[in-house]
ROSE-4610 file (N, C-alpha, C; in Angstrom, 1 decimal, always signed):
// ROSE-4610
residu = [M/M/M/A/A/A/L/L/L/E/E/E/M/M/M/K/K/K/P/P/P/A/A/A/C/C/C/Q/Q/Q/S/S/S/C/C/C/E/E/E/R/R/R/A/A/A/L/L/L/E/E/E/P/P/P/T/T/T/G/G/G/E/E/E/A/A/A/F/F/F/I/I/I/C/C/C/T/T/T/Y/Y/Y/E/E/E/C/C/C/T/T/T/F/F/F/C/C/C/A/A/A/P/P/P/C/C/C/T/T/T/E/E/E/D/D/D/T/T/T/H/H/H/A/A/A/H/H/H/V/V/V/C/C/C/P/P/P/N/N/N/C/C/C/G/G/G/G/G/G/E/E/E/L/L/L/V/V/V/R/R/R/R/R/R/P/P/P/R/R/R/R/R/R/K/K/K/A/A/A/N/N/N]
num = [1/1/1/2/2/2/3/3/3/4/4/4/5/5/5/6/6/6/7/7/7/8/8/8/9/9/9/10/10/10/11/11/11/12/12/12/13/13/13/14/14/14/15/15/15/16/16/16/17/17/17/18/18/18/19/19/19/20/20/20/21/21/21/22/22/22/23/23/23/24/24/24/25/25/25/26/26/26/27/27/27/28/28/28/29/29/29/30/30/30/31/31/31/32/32/32/33/33/33/34/34/34/35/35/35/36/36/36/37/37/37/38/38/38/39/39/39/40/40/40/41/41/41/42/42/42/43/43/43/44/44/44/45/45/45/46/46/46/47/47/47/48/48/48/49/49/49/50/50/50/51/51/51/52/52/52/53/53/53/54/54/54/55/55/55/56/56/56/57/57/57/58/58/58/59/59/59/60/60/60]
x = [+0.5/+0.2/+0.7/+0.4/+1.4/+0.7/+1.4/+1.2/+0.6/-0.6/-1.1/-0.2/-0.1/+0.8/+0.1/-0.6/-1.7/-0.3/-1.4/-0.6/-1.2/-1.5/-1.4/-1.5/-1.2/-1.0/-2.2/-2.9/-4.6/-4.7/-3.7/-3.8/-3.9/-2.5/-2.7/-2.9/-3.6/-3.1/-2.1/-1.1/+0.4/+0.4/+1.3/+1.4/+2.3/+2.5/+3.1/+3.7/+5.2/+5.4/+5.9/+5.6/+6.0/+7.5/+8.4/+9.8/+9.8/+8.8/+9.4/+9.4/+9.4/+9.3/+7.9/+7.2/+5.9/+5.7/+5.1/+4.9/+4.0/+3.4/+2.2/+2.3/+0.5/+0.7/+0.3/-0.2/-0.6/-1.4/-2.6/-3.7/-3.1/-2.4/-1.7/-2.3/-2.7/-2.9/-2.0/-1.5/-0.2/+0.1/+0.8/+1.1/+2.3/+3.1/+4.1/+4.6/+6.1/+7.4/+6.8/+6.6/+6.2/+4.5/+4.0/+3.0/+2.6/+3.8/+4.1/+4.8/+5.7/+6.6/+6.2/+5.8/+5.1/+3.8/+2.8/+1.7/+0.6/+1.9/+0.9/+2.0/+3.4/+4.6/+4.5/+4.8/+4.8/+3.4/+2.2/+1.2/+0.2/-0.6/-0.9/-2.9/-3.3/-4.5/-5.9/-5.9/-6.9/-6.8/-6.1/-5.9/-5.4/-3.8/-3.1/-2.0/-1.8/-0.9/+0.8/+1.7/+3.0/+2.8/+3.6/+3.8/+4.9/+5.4/+6.7/+7.5/+8.3/+8.7/+8.4/+7.0/+7.1/+8.3/+8.1/+9.1/+9.0/+10.0/+10.2/+10.1/+9.3/+9.7/+10.7/+11.1/+12.0/+11.2/+11.4/+11.0/+10.8/+10.3/+10.1/+10.9]
y = [-1.2/-0.1/+1.0/+2.4/+3.7/+4.7/+5.3/+6.7/+7.5/+8.2/+8.5/+10.4/+10.7/+11.9/+13.2/+13.9/+15.0/+16.5/+16.7/+17.9/+19.4/+19.2/+21.1/+20.0/+21.6/+21.4/+21.5/+21.0/+21.0/+21.9/+22.5/+24.1/+25.4/+25.5/+26.7/+26.6/+25.4/+25.2/+25.2/+25.1/+25.6/+24.6/+24.5/+23.7/+22.7/+21.5/+20.4/+19.9/+19.8/+18.8/+17.4/+16.3/+15.3/+15.0/+15.7/+15.5/+16.2/+17.2/+18.1/+18.0/+19.0/+18.5/+18.8/+17.5/+17.3/+17.2/+16.9/+16.3/+15.4/+14.1/+13.1/+12.5/+12.3/+11.5/+10.1/+9.5/+7.5/+7.7/+8.5/+8.6/+9.8/+9.6/+10.9/+12.0/+12.7/+14.2/+15.0/+16.0/+16.5/+17.9/+18.2/+19.6/+20.3/+21.5/+21.6/+22.2/+22.3/+22.2/+24.0/+24.7/+25.6/+25.6/+25.0/+24.7/+23.7/+22.6/+21.2/+22.3/+22.7/+23.0/+24.2/+25.3/+26.6/+26.7/+26.5/+26.1/+25.1/+23.1/+22.4/+21.6/+22.2/+21.5/+20.4/+19.6/+17.9/+17.7/+17.6/+17.5/+17.2/+16.7/+16.1/+17.2/+18.4/+19.3/+18.2/+16.9/+16.3/+14.5/+14.5/+13.2/+13.1/+14.1/+14.0/+13.0/+12.8/+11.7/+12.7/+12.0/+12.4/+13.1/+14.1/+14.1/+14.0/+13.2/+12.8/+13.7/+13.7/+14.0/+12.9/+13.1/+12.1/+12.0/+9.9/+10.0/+10.6/+10.1/+11.7/+10.3/+11.1/+9.8/+10.4/+9.9/+10.5/+10.8/+12.2/+13.0/+11.9/+12.0/+11.3/+11.9]
z = [-0.2/+0.0/+0.1/-1.1/-0.9/-0.2/+0.6/+0.7/-0.6/+0.6/-0.5/-0.2/-1.5/-1.4/-1.6/-1.0/-0.9/-1.2/-2.2/-3.3/-2.3/-1.0/-0.6/+1.6/+2.2/+3.2/+3.3/+5.0/+5.3/+6.3/+6.4/+7.5/+6.7/+5.8/+5.0/+3.9/+3.2/+2.0/+1.0/+1.5/+0.4/-0.1/-1.6/-2.2/-1.8/-2.0/-1.7/-2.6/-3.0/-3.9/-4.0/-4.7/-4.3/-3.5/-4.2/-3.5/-2.6/-2.3/-1.6/-0.1/+1.5/+2.6/+3.0/+3.7/+4.0/+5.3/+6.1/+7.4/+7.5/+7.8/+7.9/+9.2/+9.6/+10.5/+10.7/+11.2/+10.7/+9.8/+9.6/+9.2/+8.1/+7.8/+6.2/+6.1/+7.2/+7.3/+7.1/+5.9/+5.5/+6.1/+6.2/+6.5/+6.1/+6.1/+5.1/+6.7/+6.2/+7.6/+8.8/+8.0/+8.8/+9.9/+9.3/+9.9/+10.8/+10.5/+11.5/+12.8/+12.4/+13.7/+14.4/+13.4/+14.3/+14.7/+14.1/+14.3/+15.2/+14.8/+15.8/+16.6/+16.3/+17.5/+16.8/+15.5/+15.5/+15.9/+15.7/+16.9/+15.9/+15.2/+14.3/+14.9/+14.0/+14.9/+14.3/+14.3/+13.8/+14.8/+14.6/+15.6/+16.8/+17.2/+18.2/+18.2/+16.6/+16.5/+16.1/+16.3/+15.8/+14.5/+13.9/+12.9/+12.3/+11.2/+11.3/+9.7/+9.3/+7.8/+7.2/+5.5/+4.7/+3.8/+3.5/+2.5/+1.3/+0.5/-0.3/-1.8/-2.8/-3.7/-4.7/-5.6/-6.6/-8.1/-8.5/-9.4/-11.0/-11.4/-12.7/-13.3]
């Protein structure tokens, strides 16, 4: 099963590139680095889980 690579931050709607930096929880809620670090302190606002760096895919 592959991760769903969501195209935008769920907080600020900033575009997220598949090869760029993003953070996810175990439910695949997805956030940009500034929202993760500054707004949410690495805690998912939806489920309370830890936000960790999303794996990057190779560019095509």
